RODREN-646465 format. One record per residue: residue number from 1; x, y, z of N, C-alpha, C in turn. Coordinates in steps of 0.1 Angstrom, whole numbers, plus 5000, padded with zeros to 4 digits. Example, Ala and Ser with C-alpha at 12.3 -4.5 7.8 and 13.67 -1.06 7.14 Angstrom:
REM RODREN-646465
     n   n.xx   n.yy   n.zz   ca.xx   ca.yy   ca.zz   c.xx   c.yy   c.zz
     1   5132   4943   5078    5123    4955    5078   5132   4967   5078
     2   5128   4978   5071    5137    4989    5071   5129   5000   5079
//
This chain:
REM RODREN-646465
     n   n.xx   n.yy   n.zz   ca.xx   ca.yy   ca.zz   c.xx   c.yy   c.zz
     1   5161   6819   1846    5173    6818    1854   5169   6813   1869
     2   5173   6801   1875    5170    6797    1887   5182   6801   1897
     3   5194   6801   1892    5204    6806    1902   5211   6815   1893
     4   5218   6825   1902    5227    6834    1896   5242   6829   1896
     5   5248   6831   1885    5263    6825    1883   5272   6840   1884
     6   5277   6838   1895    5288    6851    1899   5301   6847   1893
     7   5308   6860   1889    5322    6860    1885   5329   6869   1895
     8   5338   6865   1903    5348    6873    1911   5357   6879   1906
     9   5359   6893   1904    5371    6901    1900   5381   6905   1909
    10   5390   6897   1910    5401    6899    1921   5399   6892   1931
    11   5406   6881   1934    5405    6871    1945   5416   6872   1954
    12   5417   6884   1962    5425    6887    1973   5416   6884   1986
    13   5420   6890   1998    5412    6886    2009   5398   6886   2008
    14   5392   6899   2004    5378    6900    2001   5373   6891   1993
    15   5378   6888   1981    5373    6880    1969   5372   6868   1974
    16   5383   6861   1982    5382    6849    1988   5371   6846   1997
    17   5369   6857   2004    5357    6859    2016   5343   6857   2008
    18   5340   6864   1998    5328    6863    1990   5327   6850   1986
    19   5337   6842   1981    5335    6830    1974   5330   6820   1985
    20   5337   6822   1998    5334    6813    2008   5319   6815   2011
    21   5314   6826   2012    5302    6832    2019   5293   6826   2008
    22   5294   6828   1994    5284    6824    1985   5282   6809   1986
    23   5294   6803   1988    5292    6786    1988   5285   6782   2000
    24   5287   6789   2011    5281    6785    2024   5266   6790   2028
    25   5265   6802   2021    5253    6810    2026   5243   6815   2017
    26   5248   6813   2003    5236    6819    1994   5233   6808   1982
    27   5220   6802   1988    5216    6792    1979   5212   6794   1965
    28   5210   6805   1963    5205    6809    1948   5216   6814   1941
    29   5228   6811   1944    5240    6816    1937   5252   6805   1937
    30   5258   6807   1928    5272    6798    1924   5282   6809   1921
    31   5295   6806   1924    5306    6811    1919   5310   6803   1905
    32   5310   6809   1894    5314    6799    1883   5328   6804   1875
    33   5330   6817   1880    5344    6821    1872   5352   6832   1883
    34   5364   6834   1879    5371    6843    1888   5381   6848   1877
    35   5385   6862   1879    5397    6869    1873   5407   6870   1883
    36   5418   6865   1880    5432    6866    1887   5442   6869   1879
    37   5448   6880   1882    5458    6885    1871   5473   6878   1872
    38   5477   6872   1884    5489    6867    1884   5488   6852   1879
    39   5495   6849   1870    5496    6837    1863   5498   6823   1873
    40   5506   6827   1882    5511    6817    1893   5500   6815   1903
    41   5492   6827   1906    5479    6824    1914   5469   6819   1907
    42   5468   6822   1896    5458    6818    1887   5458   6802   1887
    43   5470   6798   1883    5474    6785    1881   5470   6776   1893
    44   5474   6781   1907    5472    6774    1920   5457   6773   1922
    45   5450   6786   1918    5435    6787    1923   5428   6775   1913
    46   5432   6774   1901    5424    6765    1890   5428   6752   1896
    47   5439   6747   1902    5441    6734    1906   5434   6732   1916
    48   5428   6742   1926    5421    6738    1937   5407   6740   1936
    49   5406   6745   1925    5388    6749    1921   5387   6745   1907
    50   5389   6733   1903    5385    6729    1889   5372   6730   1882
    51   5363   6734   1892    5349    6736    1889   5346   6750   1883
    52   5357   6758   1886    5355    6773    1881   5363   6777   1870
    53   5358   6785   1861    5364    6791    1849   5376   6802   1855
    54   5386   6802   1852    5397    6812    1854   5401   6821   1844
    55   5404   6834   1846    5406    6845    1834   5417   6855   1841
    56   5425   6859   1831    5437    6867    1836   5432   6881   1834
    57   5422   6885   1829    5416    6900    1828   5402   6901   1830
    58   5397   6913   1834    5384    6914    1837   5377   6912   1824
    59   5382   6919   1813    5376    6919    1801   5373   6903   1795
    60   5384   6895   1797    5382    6881    1794   5368   6875   1801
    61   5369   6877   1813    5358    6873    1822   5345   6879   1817
    62   5343   6891   1813    5332    6898    1810   5324   6893   1797
    63   5335   6889   1788    5330    6887    1776   5329   6869   1774
    64   5332   6864   1784    5333    6847    1783   5319   6842   1783
    65   5307   6847   1789    5295    6841    1790   5295   6832   1802
    66   5306   6833   1811    5305    6824    1822   5299   6827   1834
    67   5294   6838   1833    5286    6843    1845   5274   6854   1841
    68   5265   6857   1851    5254    6865    1850   5257   6879   1857
    69   5266   6876   1866    5268    6889    1875   5282   6888   1880
    70   5289   6900   1881    5301    6900    1891   5302   6907   1902
    71   5311   6905   1908    5314    6911    1922   5328   6917   1919
    72   5331   6930   1920    5342    6937    1919   5348   6940   1932
    73   5363   6932   1932    5369    6931    1946   5383   6936   1941
    74   5385   6947   1932    5399    6951    1929   5402   6963   1936
    75   5412   6970   1935    5417    6981    1943   5405   6993   1938
    76   5403   7002   1947    5392    7012    1945   5391   7016   1934
    77   5404   7023   1928    5403    7030    1916   5398   7024   1903
    78   5396   7012   1905    5394    7004    1893   5379   7000   1891
    79   5370   7004   1902    5358    7000    1901   5348   7006   1892
    80   5349   7018   1890    5342    7024    1878   5343   7020   1865
    81   5356   7019   1863    5358    7015    1847   5355   6999   1845
    82   5356   6993   1853    5353    6977    1855   5336   6976   1855
    83   5331   6983   1863    5314    6985    1863   5310   6986   1849
    84   5315   6998   1843    5309    7002    1829   5312   6992   1820
    85   5323   6986   1819    5324    6975    1809   5316   6962   1811
    86   5313   6960   1823    5306    6949    1828   5290   6951   1824
    87   5285   6964   1824    5274    6967    1818   5273   6966   1804
    88   5284   6970   1798    5284    6969    1783   5283   6956   1779
    89   5286   6946   1787    5286    6930    1786   5274   6924   1787
    90   5264   6931   1794    5251    6927    1799   5251   6921   1812
    91   5260   6923   1820    5263    6917    1833   5257   6925   1845
    92   5251   6920   1854    5248    6927    1868   5259   6930   1875
    93   5261   6939   1884    5272    6943    1889   5270   6947   1906
    94   5277   6939   1912    5280    6941    1927   5292   6947   1931
    95   5295   6959   1934    5309    6964    1936   5313   6966   1950
    96   5325   6963   1954    5329    6963    1967   5331   6980   1968
    97   5331   6983   1982    5332    6998    1985   5345   7002   1985
    98   5348   7013   1984    5339    7026    1980   5337   7023   1964
    99   5325   7032   1957    5325    7028    1942   5335   7033   1936
   100   5344   7042   1941    5354    7046    1934   5363   7055   1943
   101   5371   7062   1939    5380    7070    1949   5378   7085   1946
   102   5371   7091   1936    5366    7104    1935   5354   7103   1928
   103   5344   7114   1931    5329    7114    1927   5330   7116   1910
   104   5339   7121   1905    5339    7124    1889   5340   7111   1883
   105   5346   7103   1888    5347    7090    1881   5336   7081   1884
   106   5329   7084   1893    5317    7075    1898   5303   7080   1891
   107   5302   7092   1888    5290    7098    1881   5290   7089   1866
   108   5299   7088   1858    5296    7078    1847   5293   7065   1849
   109   5297   7061   1860    5292    7045    1865   5278   7046   1870
   110   5274   7054   1874    5260    7056    1877   5251   7057   1865
   111   5255   7065   1855    5247    7067    1844   5248   7055   1835
   112   5259   7046   1835    5261    7036    1828   5249   7025   1834
   113   5250   7025   1848    5241    7014    1854   5228   7019   1850
   114   5222   7030   1851    5209    7035    1846   5204   7030   1834
   115   5214   7029   1823    5210    7029    1808   5213   7012   1806
   116   5217   7004   1816    5219    6991    1812   5209   6980   1814
   117   5200   6984   1822    5188    6976    1825   5193   6965   1836
   118   5206   6965   1840    5210    6956    1850   5208   6961   1864
   119   5212   6951   1874    5210    6952    1886   5224   6959   1891
   120   5225   6969   1899    5239    6975    1903   5237   6977   1919
   121   5247   6969   1927    5245    6972    1938   5258   6975   1946
   122   5261   6978   1958    5274    6981    1964   5275   6973   1977
   123   5285   6969   1981    5287    6959    1993   5288   6969   2007
   124   5277   6976   2008    5277    6983    2021   5269   6975   2030
   125   5277   6963   2035    5270    6953    2044   5266   6957   2057
   126   5271   6969   2061    5265    6974    2076   5251   6976   2078
   127   5245   6980   2063    5232    6982    2062   5224   6970   2066
   128   5229   6960   2065    5223    6947    2069   5222   6943   2084
   129   5229   6951   2092    5226    6951    2107   5214   6956   2111
   130   5205   6947   2118    5192    6951    2122   5193   6963   2133
   131   5205   6966   2139    5203    6977    2149   5203   6990   2142
   132   5210   6991   2129    5210    7004    2123   5197   7004   2116
   133   5192   6992   2111    5178    6993    2101   5169   6998   2111
   134   5169   6993   2126    5159    6995    2135   5159   7014   2138
   135   5171   7018   2139    5174    7034    2142   5166   7040   2131
   136   5170   7034   2118    5167    7044    2106   5151   7044   2105
   137   5143   7032   2110    5131    7031    2111   5125   7041   2121
   138   5132   7041   2131    5128    7052    2143   5129   7065   2136
   139   5138   7068   2132    5141    7082    2127   5130   7086   2117
   140   5129   7077   2107    5119    7079    2096   5104   7078   2101
   141   5102   7073   2110    5089    7070    2117   5086   7082   2124
   142   5096   7091   2128    5091    7102    2137   5092   7099   2150
   143   5096   7087   2157    5097    7084    2169   5105   7093   2178
   144   5116   7098   2172    5126    7107    2180   5122   7122   2180
   145   5113   7125   2174    5110    7140    2170   5119   7145   2161
   146   5123   7156   2164    5134    7164    2155   5146   7159   2161
   147   5156   7159   2150    5171    7155    2153   5176   7171   2158
   148   5185   7169   2168    5191    7181    2171   5208   7178   2168
   149   5213   7167   2172    5227    7165    2169   5231   7152   2169
   150   5241   7149   2160    5244    7136    2157   5259   7134   2159
   151   5263   7125   2167    5278    7123    2171   5281   7110   2170
   152   5292   7107   2160    5296    7093    2159   5312   7092   2160
   153   5316   7086   2169    5331    7082    2176   5333   7067   2169
   154   5340   7067   2158    5343    7055    2153   5358   7050   2151
   155   5363   7048   2162    5378    7046    2161   5384   7033   2164
   156   5376   7022   2162    5377    7009    2162   5382   7002   2149
   157   5384   7010   2141    5392    7006    2126   5406   7003   2128
   158   5413   7002   2141    5426    7003    2139   5434   6994   2129
   159   5443   6999   2124    5452    6993    2116   5467   6993   2118
   160   5475   6986   2119    5488    6988    2122   5496   6990   2108
   161   5509   6993   2109    5516    6997    2096   5517   6983   2089
   162   5515   6972   2093    5519    6959    2086   5505   6959   2076
   163   5495   6964   2081    5485    6964    2073   5485   6972   2060
   164   5490   6984   2063    5490    6994    2053   5499   6991   2043
   165   5509   6982   2047    5521    6980    2038   5518   6964   2032
   166   5506   6958   2034    5502    6945    2031   5500   6943   2014
   167   5497   6956   2009    5493    6955    1995   5499   6969   1990
   168   5506   6971   1977    5511    6983    1973   5503   6994   1970
   169   5490   6990   1969    5479    6999    1966   5470   7006   1979
   170   5473   6997   1990    5469    7003    2003   5474   7014   2008
   171   5465   7025   2014    5470    7036    2019   5477   7044   2010
   172   5474   7046   1999    5480    7055    1988   5468   7064   1982
   173   5472   7075   1978    5465    7085    1969   5459   7079   1957
   174   5469   7073   1949    5467    7068    1937   5456   7054   1936
   175   5461   7045   1946    5455    7035    1946   5442   7032   1953
   176   5443   7038   1965    5430    7038    1975   5422   7050   1975
   177   5428   7063   1970    5421    7075    1971   5421   7080   1985
   178   5426   7075   1994    5426    7081    2007   5427   7069   2018
   179   5426   7072   2030    5427    7063    2042   5416   7058   2049
   180   5414   7062   2061    5403    7058    2069   5391   7062   2064
   181   5389   7072   2057    5375    7077    2052   5372   7071   2040
   182   5381   7065   2031    5378    7058    2019   5377   7043   2022
   183   5387   7037   2029    5387    7024    2031   5382   7016   2043
   184   5381   7024   2053    5374    7017    2066   5362   7023   2069
   185   5360   7036   2074    5347    7042    2079   5340   7047   2068
   186   5340   7044   2056    5332    7047    2045   5317   7040   2049
   187   5318   7029   2055    5309    7022    2062   5297   7030   2068
   188   5306   7037   2079    5298    7045    2091   5291   7058   2081
   189   5299   7064   2073    5297    7074    2063   5282   7070   2057
   190   5282   7060   2050    5271    7055    2042   5260   7054   2052
   191   5261   7046   2063    5251    7046    2074   5245   7060   2077
   192   5255   7068   2080    5252    7081    2085   5239   7088   2074
   193   5242   7089   2061    5233    7094    2050   5221   7086   2050
   194   5223   7072   2051    5212    7061    2050   5201   7065   2061
   195   5206   7068   2072    5197    7069    2085   5193   7085   2085
   196   5201   7094   2083    5197    7109    2086   5197   7116   2071
   197   5202   7112   2063    5200    7121    2050   5214   7127   2048
   198   5215   7130   2036    5230    7138    2032   5229   7152   2041
   199   5240   7153   2045    5244    7167    2052   5246   7176   2039
   200   5244   7190   2044    5247    7199    2033   5260   7203   2032
   201   5268   7205   2043    5283    7209    2042   5290   7203   2053
   202   5303   7205   2050    5314    7197    2059   5326   7205   2061
   203   5330   7205   2074    5342    7212    2077   5351   7199   2085
   204   5363   7199   2081    5372    7189    2086   5386   7192   2089
   205   5392   7185   2098    5409    7185    2101   5413   7170   2100
   206   5423   7168   2095    5428    7155    2092   5441   7155   2095
   207   5446   7142   2100    5460    7141    2100   5465   7130   2090
   208   5475   7133   2081    5478    7127    2073   5492   7119   2075
   209   5490   7106   2076    5504    7101    2083   5507   7102   2097
   210   5496   7106   2104    5498    7111    2120   5503   7097   2126
   211   5497   7086   2126    5502    7075    2135   5510   7064   2126
   212   5510   7065   2113    5518    7055    2105   5526   7062   2093
   213   5537   7055   2088    5543    7061    2079   5536   7058   2065
   214   5525   7066   2062    5516    7066    2050   5513   7077   2046
   215   5508   7081   2034    5506    7095    2029   5492   7099   2031
   216   5482   7090   2033    5468    7094    2035   5465   7096   2050
   217   5451   7100   2050    5446    7104    2064   5445   7091   2072
   218   5448   7090   2086    5447    7081    2093   5438   7086   2107
   219   5435   7100   2106    5428    7104    2119   5420   7117   2112
   220   5408   7119   2118    5398    7127    2111   5388   7132   2122
   221   5386   7144   2121    5374    7150    2129   5367   7159   2119
   222   5352   7157   2116    5346    7163    2107   5334   7169   2114
   223   5328   7180   2108    5314    7186    2114   5310   7184   2102
   224   5295   7180   2103    5284    7181    2091   5275   7189   2097
   225   5268   7197   2088    5256    7206    2090   5247   7203   2079
   226   5234   7205   2084    5222    7205    2078   5216   7217   2075
   227   5209   7222   2064    5202    7234    2063   5191   7237   2075
   228   5186   7226   2080    5174    7228    2090   5181   7230   2103
   229   5196   7231   2105    5202    7233    2117   5206   7222   2125
   230   5205   7209   2120    5210    7199    2127   5226   7199   2125
   231   5233   7194   2136    5249    7195    2135   5252   7181   2136
   232   5264   7177   2131    5270    7163    2135   5283   7164   2136
   233   5290   7156   2145    5302    7155    2146   5307   7141   2143
   234   5318   7138   2135    5323    7127    2132   5337   7125   2134
   235   5341   7114   2143    5355    7113    2146   5358   7097   2142
   236   5370   7096   2135    5375    7085    2129   5389   7083   2130
   237   5396   7071   2132    5411    7069    2130   5413   7056   2129
   238   5424   7053   2123    5431    7040    2123   5443   7037   2132
   239   5444   7049   2141    5456    7049    2150   5452   7047   2164
   240   5440   7045   2168    5437    7042    2183   5434   7028   2187
   241   5438   7022   2198    5432    7009    2203   5435   7011   2219
   242   5425   7005   2224    5413    7001    2220   5404   7011   2215
   243   5396   7007   2205    5387    7020    2198   5375   7020   2203
   244   5366   7029   2198    5353    7031    2202   5343   7030   2190
   245   5331   7026   2192    5323    7028    2180   5308   7031   2188
   246   5306   7042   2187    5295    7048    2196   5288   7061   2186
   247   5275   7057   2184    5267    7066    2176   5257   7073   2187
   248   5257   7085   2188    5247    7091    2197   5238   7102   2191
   249   5224   7100   2191    5216    7111    2183   5208   7117   2196
   250   5210   7131   2196    5202    7138    2205   5190   7144   2199
   251   5179   7142   2202    5166    7146    2196   5155   7152   2205
   252   5144   7157   2199    5134    7161    2209   5130   7153   2221
   253   5130   7141   2216    5123    7130    2225   5133   7125   2236
   254   5145   7129   2234    5157    7125    2244   5170   7122   2236
   255   5174   7110   2239    5189    7106    2233   5189   7089   2230
   256   5193   7088   2218    5197    7075    2214   5209   7072   2214
   257   5213   7059   2216    5228    7055    2217   5229   7042   2210
   258   5238   7040   2200    5239    7026    2193   5255   7024   2198
   259   5257   7013   2206    5271    7008    2211   5270   6995   2214
   260   5281   6988   2210    5283    6974    2215   5270   6964   2211
   261   5264   6967   2200    5254    6960    2196   5240   6961   2203
   262   5239   6974   2209    5227    6976    2217   5223   6990   2213
   263   5208   6990   2214    5202    7004    2209   5194   7008   2220
   264   5199   7019   2227    5192    7023    2238   5186   7036   2238
   265   5175   7039   2243    5167    7050    2241   5164   7058   2253
   266   5171   7068   2257    5167    7076    2269   5156   7087   2264
   267   5145   7080   2268    5132    7087    2261   5126   7097   2272
   268   5124   7109   2268    5114    7119    2277   5101   7116   2275
   269   5093   7120   2287    5080    7118    2286   5073   7125   2277
   270   5079   7137   2275    5073    7147    2266   5083   7153   2259
   271   5081   7158   2246    5090    7162    2237   5097   7176   2245
   272   5110   7177   2244    5116    7188    2250   5111   7202   2244
   273   5108   7202   2231    5103    7213    2227   5090   7217   2231
   274   5084   7206   2234    5068    7209    2241   5068   7214   2255
   275   5080   7208   2262    5082    7209    2277   5088   7225   2277
   276   5097   7228   2268    5101    7243    2267   5090   7253   2264
   277   5080   7250   2257    5070    7258    2256   5060   7261   2267
   278   5058   7250   2276    5048    7251    2288   5055   7254   2301
   279   5066   7250   2302    5074    7248    2317   5076   7262   2323
   280   5073   7263   2335    5075    7276    2342   5087   7275   2352
   281   5091   7265   2356    5101    7261    2366   5114   7263   2362
   282   5123   7272   2367    5135    7274    2363   5146   7261   2359
   283   5146   7253   2369    5155    7241    2368   5149   7228   2365
   284   5136   7228   2361    5129    7216    2358   5133   7210   2346
   285   5131   7197   2342    5133    7191    2331   5122   7180   2326
   286   5121   7175   2315    5112    7166    2313   5116   7151   2322
   287   5106   7145   2325    5110    7132    2331   5115   7122   2320
   288   5125   7114   2322    5130    7105    2314   5132   7090   2318
   289   5128   7081   2312    5130    7066    2313   5142   7059   2304
   290   5147   7050   2306    5157    7043    2297   5149   7030   2293
   291   5150   7029   2279    5144    7017    2269   5155   7011   2263
   292   5156   7000   2265    5165    6989    2256   5157   6985   2244
   293   5159   6994   2234    5151    6988    2221   5154   6973   2215
   294   5146   6967   2215    5149    6954    2211   5152   6952   2195
   295   5163   6945   2193    5169    6944    2179   5169   6929   2175
   296   5160   6925   2168    5159    6913    2163   5170   6907   2151
   297   5178   6900   2157    5189    6895    2150   5183   6886   2136
   298   5189   6887   2128    5187    6882    2114   5195   6868   2111
   299   5189   6859   2104    5197    6844    2102   5209   6848   2094
   300   5207   6858   2085    5219    6862    2078   5221   6877   2078
   301   5233   6882   2080    5236    6895    2081   5250   6898   2074
   302   5254   6910   2073    5265    6914    2066   5268   6911   2053
   303   5280   6904   2048    5281    6901    2034   5272   6891   2028
   304   5267   6882   2036    5259    6871    2032   5246   6876   2028
   305   5241   6886   2037    5226    6892    2035   5228   6902   2022
   306   5237   6909   2020    5238    6917    2009   5240   6910   1995
   307   5247   6899   1994    5249    6891    1981   5234   6883   1980
   308   5228   6879   1992    5216    6870    1990   5204   6881   1986
   309   5205   6895   1991    5197    6901    1984   5199   6906   1969
   310   5211   6908   1967    5214    6911    1953   5211   6900   1945
   311   5212   6887   1947    5209    6876    1940   5193   6876   1937
   312   5186   6879   1949    5171    6880    1948   5167   6891   1938
   313   5175   6902   1938    5170    6914    1928   5173   6909   1916
   314   5183   6901   1913    5184    6896    1899   5175   6888   1894
   315   5170   6878   1903    5161    6867    1900   5149   6871   1899
   316   5142   6881   1908    5129    6884    1910   5125   6899   1913
   317   5135   6906   1909    5133    6922    1911   5131   6926   1925
   318   5137   6920   1936    5137    6923    1949   5144   6936   1952
   319   5138   6947   1957    5145    6961    1960   5158   6956   1967
   320   5169   6965   1961    5181    6962    1968   5181   6969   1982
   321   5189   6963   1991    5193    6967    2003   5201   6980   2002
   322   5213   6978   1994    5221    6988    1990   5224   6991   1974
   323   5216   6998   1969    5217    7003    1955   5230   7009   1952
   324   5237   7006   1941    5250    7009    1937   5251   7025   1937
   325   5240   7031   1930    5241    7046    1928   5242   7053   1941
   326   5238   7047   1951    5239    7054    1965   5253   7053   1970
   327   5263   7045   1965    5276    7047    1967   5282   7061   1965
   328   5274   7070   1957    5280    7080    1955   5279   7091   1967
   329   5270   7088   1975    5267    7096    1988   5279   7096   1998
   330   5281   7085   2003    5292    7084    2012   5304   7089   2007
   331   5308   7085   1993    5321    7090    1986   5321   7105   1987
   332   5309   7112   1984    5309    7127    1983   5311   7132   1997
   333   5307   7126   2010    5311    7130    2022   5326   7128   2026
   334   5331   7118   2021    5346    7115    2024   5354   7126   2014
   335   5352   7126   2003    5358    7135    1994   5356   7150   2000
   336   5343   7154   2004    5341    7167    2009   5352   7168   2021
   337   5350   7160   2029    5359    7161    2042   5372   7161   2039
   338   5381   7155   2029    5394    7155    2026   5396   7170   2019
   339   5388   7174   2013    5388    7187    2004   5387   7200   2014
   340   5381   7197   2025    5377    7206    2037   5392   7207   2043
   341   5398   7195   2047    5410    7195    2054   5421   7202   2045
   342   5420   7199   2032    5432    7204    2025   5430   7221   2022
   343   5416   7226   2022    5415    7238    2019   5416   7247   2033
   344   5411   7239   2043    5409    7247    2055   5397   7255   2058
   345   5387   7251   2052    5373    7257    2049   5361   7249   2049
   346   5349   7253   2049    5336    7245    2047   5337   7242   2031
   347   5330   7230   2030    5327    7225    2015   5314   7222   2014
   348   5307   7226   2004    5293    7226    2000   5293   7210   1993
   349   5284   7202   2001    5281    7187    1997   5271   7186   1986
   350   5260   7196   1989    5251    7197    1979   5253   7202   1963
   351   5264   7210   1962    5269    7213    1950   5285   7211   1951
   352   5285   7197   1951    5301    7193    1953   5309   7197   1942
   353   5322   7204   1944    5330    7207    1930   5337   7194   1926
   354   5330   7187   1918    5335    7173    1915   5350   7174   1907
   355   5350   7183   1898    5364    7185    1891   5374   7191   1900
   356   5370   7201   1905    5380    7207    1917   5388   7196   1926
   357   5378   7186   1931    5385    7177    1939   5393   7167   1931
   358   5389   7162   1918    5395    7153    1913   5410   7159   1909
   359   5411   7174   1907    5425    7179    1903   5433   7179   1916
   360   5426   7181   1928    5433    7181    1940   5438   7167   1944
   361   5431   7158   1941    5435    7145    1944   5446   7140   1935
   362   5444   7141   1922    5456    7137    1912   5468   7145   1914
   363   5468   7157   1920    5480    7164    1924   5489   7157   1933
   364   5482   7147   1941    5489    7141    1951   5492   7126   1947
   365   5491   7124   1936    5493    7111    1930   5509   7107   1930
//
């Protein structure tokens, strides 16, 4: 195989975007087939794209032999079932985020991927942002010393009621499985665990339809805790504008801030823990300098980088930037925050009650 033939399942806004991205930016891939359920839209697409095969169902596309891999761009709740079916047909799978709407439906998806021998990826395109990749490198390399506190305010996901009503499955428990946590800021939850590791527990408060006439959460404040004492605050909303996207990491060596595409390190001359051990002056503090950490931008970032990496994994076994099985992590954080908000108590993420969450969610369908 010299090029990966992709089939796109669901050609709405994001599916159409992936077609354009592959055509313009992924030289080792082609889009050879699409699944569009609406006969009218399928007919119109076929007229504009006579070089692609069109199908009315995912099953027809999967069994057609027209592609080597699929990108799932359907409503969130459909991803697990479609992925499992695609693996059965010997196809590689790249799913849009989130992996599903509740963890219990994603667990079989992960197991099916493991047994398939096929490549399984997820569209966590913000992992391809070199700013976050650099921060991850700094954390894992020990440059920050011990982490003390993580604070992420991500309220720049503003969405008006017109957006929420733009599709019947948007902003519903049955179709989307949640609101801002599942559909928008799932990206930041993924980056959180990718950079810092999975928290052990969560406590959250959420506003359901606080700013919009919708049933799901559009405003959340969550506290994550780790067994080693690290704490984290996570604030997100679709009802604030102008919004903020600021990640702040307090650590032994000072403070790191990611904001507006810049990575700034307010670096202590000596570790605060070491300073605490030797200092004898009541009001002294370590000397601190401000470093702008250079972030080398890549020729390809975002969706193009993830699709290109996925194609390379199919063709030559390149390690994935965003393995599909890791989609379970951010989903557990999101499900845990919602369960905490419903219960009014801490939720254990390390021993997450998958069945209990599924029941609580289905009760809201």
